[in-house]
Phi, psi and omega in degrees: 000125180262145177253145176275115181239127177241131179241151181049054184268125174283128182249114177281153173208161181244134180221123181050047179064017175250124179269122174258100185294322177246059187300309175206167182240114178280139179294308177214141170232125182253125177051028182053033181231326186232130174260130175253125175250122187255130179228163169216081186232159178303310184220136173289125180254165179304329181295328178293318179292321179293324177300313180294321178297321176298316178300317180297316181294318181293326180268351184062026173273162186259334189230137176223148176237128177259119183249120176252113182277001179265048178232150178297319176242127183303324181300334178283346182256014182254125176237131179264132179234130181240150179244105174058049175262000000 
């Protein structure tokens, strides 16, 4: 079974009747359902979570995962973010 994976995807959005064709660039979108935001930082800060939540709201997707590769164990660097679940 193959999954549709898009990386470095430009996401257009409209705000106050202004179209931003290259509004932001998502690191990964899987099956047009989950946005993955990839980081390698000392500490995940609230701004990283807010960034992912903004991406979810603009795309109207429900689930995002924030992955921080700067952890000894990858499972410690995964944060789940949901939009209106």
